[in-house]
C-alpha positions, 0 to 999 in steps of 0.5 A: 372755553378759554383759549390758552397760548401754547407753552403758557402755564395753566391758569391759576398756577404760580408764576416761576421767576425766569432764570435771567431775573435770578442771575441779575438779582444775584449779581447785584447782591455780590456787587453790594457785598464786595463794596461793603467788604472794601469800605468796612474799615472806613465805615467802622465807628471811630472812638471819640477822644476825650475833651479837656473837660473830661478826664478818664475815670481814676481807679481809687483802691479800696483800702479794705480790699487792695493793699496800699503800695509804697508810692501811695502814702495816705495821710502822712504824719510829720516825722519828729525831727531829732537834733543832729549830733554835733562833732565834739572836736575831741572836747571834754567837759572841763567844768570841774577843772581849774583854768588858772591865769598865767599872766596879766596886764594892767589896764585902765577901765571905762570908769577910769579905775585901773585893774589887772586884765587876766583874759576874756570870757567866751565860748572857749571858757563856758560850759552850756547847762540846762535850766537847772544848771547841770552841764549838758553832754558835750554832744549837745553843745552849740557848734560855736562852743566846739570850734576851738579846742585849744586857745591862748589869750595874749596882749599884742603890745607886750606879748604877755600870755594871759592864759592858755587852755586845752579843752581836750586835756582840761589843762593849760598848754605846756611851754606855750610861746606867743607868736609874732603879733605885729600884724595885729592892732597894738594894746589889744587882748586877742584870743588865738586858736593855738592849732590854726593861729586864727584870731577868735576874738579881740578886745582893745585895752588901754595899757597902764605903764606897760612897755612893748615886748622886745 
């Protein structure tokens, strides 16, 4: 016969945890939960920054699915550069008009022979043409051929007017009088812009038996 303590559970019966043990265990759980809640943001995983050798993935649009935007031009083709249209300065094609000489000076040529100098040739008297000799439209002439619409050629010592021509009217300049040319070298044929007075070109000559203009 087995003796048993009064109030002890029968032999073979399951032992029930004491109330004090449950309270202690519950308190520990509550404390751990509070610590985890307080440290939650600090313990959260921090995203790793991309290094210099790494670059974020770039989205490449599929031309079959996504339309191309205006700022993403692919395979640009070089645009054909059109020739700029030059201002004509009111100049016309005067190739069929006469450009008569209005005077001359007798000069000594490089070969020692005397001849009548009636003016110089240059952009003011030529007409650009294509390979077949057809005069080009004025809009296609070089700018240097369009700068001086009205010119006069004068010899500085005698102030002889050799010729004048207005490429806007395709005719000589009526009643033209040469200005004072004292500031220019003597015995020189000069091409003057009638509208501005600028010297367009000049040529030194050797006059033969010519007296200075009064």
